[in-house]
Steps between C-alpha positions, in 0.01 A plus 500: 500500500811514269846378598823554308822310571776776488789243571730502201589136546300175521701408826562669833610851384384857521172427691226742421127489415255756369155451632184689365256458784152648492602825322825538696849405395779366730860366458578199718876499549775659300798278500822471303621179334793350680673360202481817262654837493391847411160566344462126418467437875187697529126406482325598178354813660477657132197268434296701739683828507188686373283365764404688808627292799333560829753309715819300496499228788824310588475164651850498651854648456694235310639657181290278265191678661600855587825568293322701221273691738679827422447438135127434536478820709650692201221373293219557743596783728136554635453135612480396863798288603404246752673238694512356860642723782779240558599515139497873526805474709678281256415643155718819516806289581437237234464773232810714603698170497368448139630823394840428650516173322387662159767772533763244559379293195516812294859551582622136494284361225418810297125477500405848376143520622603445859390619735124459412413741786702702745525549869320834481200342319482241785485789753220637308322171487538471878263801556231310293516149636235398741551215761189316650460232761368160406132449464434872476238606225649758270301701235735505192320716247712776356504845690280676239234223525482516861479874492208469249314278754532188282485148674831326551562126508684371815853357528632290795851363566506155664818360662673265239771356741756510224727775628465802738203724374400249223124500413219349292287773357118490510284716269147539591240665269125517487470189291842333483790398726866423392775366709873508409718269721828666399773275645366296784606252765215304659724337752694639768881596430759527769393853594195593309177314554297387189256700314179622645271440199237313709181675407579605140211466249544619153353468159844521325821375629854600379738234644875441508604153361867508595512154640282328246803335342636352842486111502424280794275494811366791715765738607674426846665818618600359848689217330690759275588707795641201689704391196633860476603510873669158466706620208605807677622302800695267279664805318582653836675194631713485190564883526354522146382849398141510369355753250126533519378717208159665580268772420563797710125530609341205651732199433789667688299550802369147494847360482616732784207378714613135454848583577383688801300197624811275445705748709264508785452114506895464500505335156699798365769688677488874556701652196462765240236442232594708203232666306467776235408863562148475361436178682593676817256793420210264455594294801482808719153586351388143589625553850342842533168396361476173697234613732268607203555175293313158509803299580639225712744606775381860521769580750796355279736790411733359248770780552515403873496131464762489227840680442405637166796643323462693158741374238616790290569423141879544536490241783361232275842463342724501815293321785640163595292206429671236721306590822156349428354833410125536416421743217122590450538719193288656233401422241312168470560456130863599534473757236812691397611801729354346798663379830387143447635493146850626609529261801379207283795561275738453786330180624399309193848361417574403861413159612498571870208765499131492440224689328156444638196594285180555698258590215436509128772589261410581145684266259628790290658689790837434655352323793287282281795388282702429820222295654483289177873405505653173629818485710804553283310650213617810312207743419429853399420694816470850378641771264722616801587164630529311163555129509562341837564156630251403773687350793301616800226317679150609392180423698139601418228562753143593415428790725249658278278804569249401235184298526522127456291414196253274700451777745418749209243239358345477853469876516335517168249229613406713802458836305283336234570755236333516157821561318877440582775679326852334515822693523840527669623165395664291225313351215512162672385646814200673343411185298495305816252738663286515178467119506431468874237776498320354193511155673398599854280823436341441145269798534785752563619688184870490475717772314871518446538827312817544287705824526313795379168287481174645622227275636137598585299330757 
């Protein structure tokens, strides 16, 4: 078995792995780097451009895992493209939105190579993508191998509990097994239940290490939710507007579910909850697919429980902030040309209002720089916003959709792999996992391949 790290960064970035598995080749994920633009945001597909790829399998529909799928398809047009049936309903919308964003950046930032792909190319891709239910055995050998009667290894998607449609990917051959966790949450979130990885056994594990750099005791989600609810109540009593920057897929629906629960219990009055257009689209899909999803509150329909109001971009500059409004806006990192970024520019220099962070913010993004400030500090927010003086209230709640590091170690102990490959995390996070695996499972080989590094197991 050969495994090549196609991520162009040592940190969380353009997630993608090339796996040579018993004479068959597969690409696991095809993401774009959230902090890079143009060709620099892509995985290093050129390293395997001359290889025959039997299949491309996508773990879930966040941009850092699917954003480069149309580019991968340009390289390997005969490959099967596989994802879960729930992701099937999301992928097209994510990729079309990416084209819209790239076209806007081409105009506003002058990035010549944008768009990296077009709406027409996505429409063609849609005729190729195949969606499968969880735990369904899939033969993934290339079409010509199948026609020749050659044996095919098996692929199965297993519910990862991270976002709607997210999956760990199991490869089973005649001699070997490999399991790729993708992004995983072993614990229940507000809507989605935790990962269903109970019976996974594999010789090789590729695991995410996102929270390996988190300090402190075992994660207590119920406590974080209660702290969040208390803070919302306090803000409402003061008629303080709250901006909650979130990712459109997953985190937005989790926050809306908390607000719906608060409304039903009387802790939050009925009022408009302002969201972005893409957040609304994914919320509708969450509602429509509720009966097919392993989730808590299967009858909860967010559109019915909450007065969701799409905030158009021109409204960001004019809507009044003195009524205790709640804004659940994309994007979580407050990147430029997003609703969260533009609303933050209005709120940051106002003492009365608040910004609630509900997840990780990269230190090199506008959100990360804002989180690191102290009250009254002047800091560089973004190229558009320039230097701003932070006067607003900032609160931080850990409502992660990623596995707690101790939960991931427990999972490794249950699987009993011969080798573990560490990815999707900072250098500090990966080093923590390396040390803990060496200490607790000394017979397990641990690899942390650098960008472009091939390992053979």
